[in-house]
C-alpha positions in Angstrom: 2.3 70.6 32.9 1.5 66.8 34.8 -1.3 67.9 37.2 -2.6 64.0 37.8 -1.7 62.1 40.9 1.4 59.9 40.4 -0.5 56.5 40.8 -2.9 57.9 37.6 -0.2 58.7 35.8 1.9 55.1 36.0 -1.2 53.6 35.4 -2.1 55.3 32.2 1.4 54.9 31.2 0.8 51.0 31.7 -2.2 50.8 30.1 -1.2 53.0 27.0 1.3 50.2 26.3 -1.1 47.2 26.8 1.0 46.1 29.3 -0.4 43.5 32.2 0.8 44.5 36.2 2.4 40.8 36.0 4.8 41.9 32.9 5.7 45.0 34.7 6.4 42.9 37.1 8.8 40.9 35.1 10.7 44.0 33.6 11.1 46.0 36.9 12.1 43.0 39.2 9.1 44.4 41.6 6.8 42.4 43.3 2.9 42.5 41.7 1.3 43.6 44.6 3.3 46.0 45.5 2.9 47.6 41.8 -0.7 47.1 42.3 -0.4 49.5 45.5 1.4 52.2 43.8 -1.3 52.2 41.3 -4.0 52.9 43.7 -2.4 55.5 45.7 -1.8 53.1 48.5 1.6 53.5 48.4 4.7 55.4 46.2 7.9 53.7 45.2 11.2 54.6 46.7 13.6 56.9 44.7 15.3 54.3 43.7 12.5 52.4 42.2 11.7 55.5 39.7 14.5 54.3 37.4 12.8 51.4 37.5 9.3 52.4 36.8 10.7 54.5 33.8 12.5 52.6 31.9 9.4 49.8 31.9 7.2 52.1 31.1 9.4 54.0 27.9 8.6 57.0 30.4 10.9 60.4 30.9 12.2 60.2 34.2 12.5 63.9 34.6 9.2 63.9 34.2 8.0 61.5 36.0 10.2 62.2 39.4 8.5 65.6 39.1 5.1 64.0 39.8 6.7 61.6 42.3 7.8 64.8 44.4 4.8 66.6 43.9 2.8 63.5 45.7 5.4 63.5 48.4 5.1 67.6 48.8 1.5 66.7 48.8 1.4 64.5 51.5 3.5 66.4 53.8 1.3 69.0 53.3 -1.9 67.1 54.0 -2.2 68.2 57.2 -1.1 71.7 57.0 -3.6 74.6 58.2 -1.5 77.1 55.4 -0.3 75.2 52.7 -0.1 77.9 50.3 2.0 80.2 52.6 4.2 77.0 52.9 4.9 76.7 49.3 5.5 80.7 49.0 7.8 80.3 51.2 9.6 77.4 49.8 9.4 79.2 46.3 11.3 82.3 47.9 14.1 80.0 48.7 14.6 78.0 46.2 14.6 81.4 43.6 17.6 82.6 45.3 21.1 81.1 44.1 23.4 78.7 46.1 25.8 80.8 47.9 28.6 79.3 50.2 27.6 78.8 53.4 30.1 80.7 56.6 32.9 78.6 57.2 35.8 78.8 59.5 39.1 76.6 60.1 41.3 78.9 62.5 43.6 76.3 63.7 44.8 75.9 60.4 46.2 79.3 59.3 49.0 78.9 61.1 50.0 75.6 60.2 49.2 76.6 56.4 51.8 79.6 57.0 54.2 77.5 58.6 54.3 74.9 56.1 54.3 77.3 53.1 57.6 78.6 54.7 59.0 75.1 55.0 57.6 73.7 51.8 61.3 73.7 49.9 62.5 71.5 52.7 60.4 68.8 51.1 62.1 65.9 49.8 61.6 64.2 46.5 61.3 61.3 48.3 58.4 62.3 50.6 56.9 64.1 47.5 56.3 60.7 45.7 55.2 59.4 49.0 52.5 61.6 49.6 51.5 61.1 45.7 51.4 57.2 45.9 49.7 57.4 49.6 46.8 59.7 48.3 46.7 57.8 44.8 46.2 54.6 47.3 43.2 55.8 49.4 41.5 57.3 46.2 41.6 53.8 44.6 40.2 52.0 47.9 37.2 54.4 48.0 36.9 53.7 44.4 36.7 49.9 44.9 40.1 48.5 44.2 41.8 46.7 46.8 45.6 47.4 46.4 47.2 46.6 49.3 50.4 49.4 49.9 53.0 46.7 48.3 51.1 46.4 45.6 50.7 50.5 45.0 54.5 50.8 45.5 55.3 48.0 43.0 52.8 49.6 40.4 54.0 53.1 40.7 57.4 53.2 41.8 59.1 50.1 40.8 56.3 50.1 37.8 56.2 46.3 37.9 52.5 45.0 37.1 51.3 42.5 40.1 50.6 38.8 39.1 47.2 38.0 39.4 45.9 41.1 39.4 43.4 42.6 37.0 45.9 44.6 34.2 42.5 47.1 33.7 42.5 47.8 37.3 46.8 48.4 37.4 46.2 50.3 34.3 43.4 52.7 36.5 46.3 53.4 39.4 49.2 53.9 36.8 46.3 56.7 35.5 45.1 58.1 38.9 48.9 58.8 39.3 49.5 60.8 36.1 46.1 62.6 36.5 47.6 64.0 40.3 50.7 65.0 38.3 49.2 67.1 35.7 46.6 68.8 38.1 49.5 69.6 40.4 50.9 71.2 36.9 47.8 72.7 36.4 47.4 74.3 39.8 51.2 75.7 39.5 50.1 77.0 36.1 47.0 79.0 36.9 44.8 76.6 35.1 41.4 77.8 35.1 38.7 75.3 35.8 36.6 75.0 33.0 34.4 71.6 31.3 37.6 71.4 28.6 39.7 70.6 31.8 37.3 68.3 33.8 36.4 66.4 30.3 40.4 66.3 29.5 41.0 64.8 33.4 38.2 62.3 33.0 40.0 61.2 29.6 43.5 60.5 31.6 41.7 58.8 34.3 40.5 56.2 31.6 43.0 56.0 29.2 43.4 52.6 27.7 40.5 51.5 29.9 37.8 53.1 28.1 36.6 56.0 26.2 36.7 58.6 28.5 35.5 62.8 29.0 32.0 61.5 27.5 29.2 61.7 29.3 26.6 59.0 30.4 23.6 58.5 28.4 22.0 56.3 31.3 20.0 56.9 34.0 21.9 57.4 37.7 21.1 56.4 40.9 23.6 56.7 43.7 23.0 54.8 47.2 21.4 56.1 50.3 19.9 59.6 50.9 21.9 60.6 47.9 19.7 63.1 45.5 19.0 62.0 41.8 21.5 62.9 39.7 20.3 65.2 36.7 19.1 63.0 33.8 21.7 63.1 31.1 19.8 65.8 28.8 20.8 68.4 32.0 24.3 67.2 32.9 26.1 69.6 30.6 24.0 72.3 32.5 24.6 71.0 35.6 28.3 71.1 35.3 28.2 74.7 33.7 26.3 75.5 37.0 28.6 74.0 39.4 31.8 76.0 37.3 29.7 79.0 38.3 29.0 78.2 41.7 32.7 77.6 42.0 33.6 80.9 40.5 31.2 83.2 42.6 32.6 81.4 45.6 36.7 82.7 44.8 36.6 84.6 47.9 35.4 81.6 50.1 37.7 79.4 52.7 39.2 77.8 50.0 38.5 74.7 52.0 35.1 74.7 51.6 35.2 76.1 48.4 37.0 72.4 47.5 34.8 70.7 49.4 31.8 71.9 47.8 33.0 71.2 44.3 33.6 67.6 45.5 30.4 67.8 46.9 28.6 69.2 43.5 30.3 67.0 41.2 29.2 63.8 42.9 25.7 65.0 42.8 25.3 65.7 38.8 27.7 61.9 38.5 28.1 63.3 34.9 30.3 60.2 33.7 29.3 56.2 33.6 32.8 55.8 35.5 35.0 57.4 37.7 33.1 59.5 39.1 34.6 59.8 42.7 37.8 59.3 41.7 37.2 62.4 39.2 35.7 64.3 42.2 38.7 63.7 44.7 40.6 65.0 42.1 39.9 68.3 41.4 39.0 68.9 45.3 42.8 68.2 45.1 43.3 70.9 42.3 41.4 73.2 44.2 43.3 73.2 47.6 46.9 73.0 45.3 45.9 76.0 43.7 44.9 78.1 46.7 48.5 77.1 48.2 47.5 73.6 50.1 49.1 70.6 49.8 48.3 67.6 48.1 46.3 65.9 50.8 45.2 61.9 51.6 41.4 62.2 51.3 41.3 59.4 54.1 43.3 56.9 56.0 43.1 53.4 55.0 41.1 52.9 58.1 38.8 55.5 57.7 36.9 54.4 54.8 33.9 54.1 56.7 33.9 57.5 58.2 34.3 58.8 54.4 31.1 57.2 53.6 29.3 58.6 56.7 30.5 61.9 55.6 29.2 61.9 51.9 25.6 60.7 53.6 25.7 63.5 56.2 26.4 65.9 53.1 22.9 64.3 51.1 20.9 64.8 54.2 22.0 68.3 55.4 22.0 69.4 51.5 24.8 70.8 52.3 28.5 70.5 51.6 29.7 71.6 55.1 30.1 68.1 56.3 32.5 67.6 53.7 34.3 70.8 54.2 34.7 69.8 58.2 36.4 66.6 57.2 39.0 67.9 54.6 40.2 70.5 56.8 40.9 67.7 58.9 42.5 65.6 56.0 44.8 69.1 55.4 46.0 69.1 59.5 46.7 65.5 59.2 48.6 65.9 56.1 50.3 69.3 57.2 51.3 67.4 61.1 52.7 64.3 58.8 55.1 66.7 56.7 56.2 68.3 60.2 56.9 65.4 61.5 58.8 63.7 58.8 61.0 67.1 57.8 62.3 67.4 61.6 62.8 63.9 61.8 64.8 63.9 58.8 
C-alpha cells in the first residue's frame, strides 16, 4: 500500500520514466510551474487533472487517486487534536452498507390513486404525446437540440429532417423505441439485471455504435461529481447498484427510482449515452411501481436538472433527485387530469 506523499509519488513516476517536467507539461497540457508545485508538495492537482497525470505517467489511476485522497484527508486533519479518533469514526461510517434515506411525498398518493382509477381513460393519442415529449426532453438533456416540430416529424411522421445529422435522428428513434421496451418490461414484471441494462444500452446505440460494452477508459464527470470507477471495477459497481436496488424494494418508489438514476450516473459505465440510460432506468422503476411515464423536466428547466445533479453530488445523496422526481410525477399526473377532463 502506498504510504508516500503524493508529491513524492508523481515525482518518482516521472523520474522512473526519465521524463523532464517540460515533457510532462506537453503531455498533460498543464503548466510547467504548476507541475513543479505538485512535485514540491506546495499544491495538489484537482480531481479532473488526475487522469491527465496518470495517463502521461502510465500510472494506475485508482492507486494514484487513493494517494491523492490520502493527502487531502491528512491536510484536513492537520489542525485536528484527535485525528485517529476522527479516522476511527469515519471508518465505522464507511463500513456500513449504503441504506435508503427517509423520504416522503404525501401529496403524491391521492393523485396517484386518482390516476390509477382513471388510467383506462388514457387515449392512444395522449400516450403518444407523452412518449415523444419524454424522448424530446431526454435528448435535449443529452445535448441534442431538437425542436418539438423536428421530434414530431421524426417520431410521428417518420420523416427525416433535411440537413440534420442522421446519427442524431437515429438516436432519437432508438430512444423512443427503448422507452417502448421499458414499458413492456415493466408491465411484464421483468427484474432489473445486468443483461437487461446492457440490452437497453444496445437499443440506444443500435445502428450508431456498438452498445452494451463498458468503457475501457477513465471517465471524469463535470463539476463536483465523484470520480467514476476505473474500467476494471465497472461490473462490480453495477452489481452493487443492483444489490442496493433490491435492498430498497420497500422504499418509497420515487426515492428508489431516483437512487437508481443517481448511482448509475455515478458509475458512468459506458462510453456514451449514460444520461439517457439513467433516465430510462428511472422511468422503468417508476413504471414498474405503477407510476406513469414522467417528463424528466420541461424544456425550460434544463438548468434546474443540472443543478439538481450538482446538489446530489455535493450531498453525496440521491435525495435532491428524489425531490425533483416527485415534482415531475406530480406535473405529469396533473397534465393527465387536465387532458382527460378537457377531452
